[in-house]
N, C-alpha and C positions, 0 to 999 in steps of 0.2 A: 856640114856632118861631119862631128867627132868620132874618133874612134876609142872605145874602153873593152878592155880584156877582161875577161870576166869567167872565174874558174865555175864549173858545175857539177853537181852531183851527176852519177851515170843515171838515175833514175829520174831528175830532173831534166838531164839533157835527152832522154826517150822519150818522154812527155812533149818538150818544146818538139820536139822533131815530127812527132803524132800530129801536136796539134798545127804546127804550119805547112804540114802536107794535106788536112782535112780544107784550111785555109786559103790553102794554093798561096802562101804566102812564107815570106823569108822567115828564117830565125829570128834574122834585126829588127822585122818587122814586128814580128809577135813581143818580142823582146820591148820594144818601144813602146808599144800600147800599154803592156801590162805596168810599166816603171809610169807612164803617164798619169794611168789611172789610179796604183798607190801614190804618187807622191800627190795628186788632187785631190784623194782622202785625207792624206797627210797634212795637206793645208786647211781642208774641213777641220779637222779632229782640233787642231790649233785655233783656229778661226772660234770654235766653240767655248775649250779651255781659255781663251782671254774673255770672252762671252761671261761665262760662268763665273771669273774671279772680277768681271766688273760689276756682275750681279751681288755677289756678295759683298763687296766694298762698297755698294748701294745701300744694302743691308745694314751691314754696320754703321752707317752714318744715318740711319733709322729712314730711310726713303722706301717704305712699305705700302703695302697698301693692306687694308683690314679685309680677310676674308668672306665678311658678312657684304663690303661693298661689291668683291668682286662675284658674287653667285649673284647679287642683284642684278649686278651688268648684264651678267650673261643669262640670268631670265630675262632680261627684257627685248633679249634678241628676239628679232623677227616680228616684234608685235608694234603699235602704232605709238609707242610710248617708250619707245628703244633709248636707252641710255649711252651717253658718249664715257670711253672710258674712266675706270676711276684714275684720278692721280695719285701718286707718292704724296705722302708727308701731309695731304690735306685732311 
């Protein structure tokens, strides 16, 4: 494990102490948990942004599905005649 020094605002330090005390854990453990969750959230946001850019590029290339096809497909869900998902550009 590596060591990193962080300067905390007084109120943040006090809250960190309180949380660590309630959880019966060290401040380092609480900080590691919080940073791991933050990093995971940032990665999810990056992944979603990349998916958005890819979707925008597909749309710009005309790879879209008409709303009427999507509605028809959704309305078929759970019926005996359930349709396959419509494919872009067809």
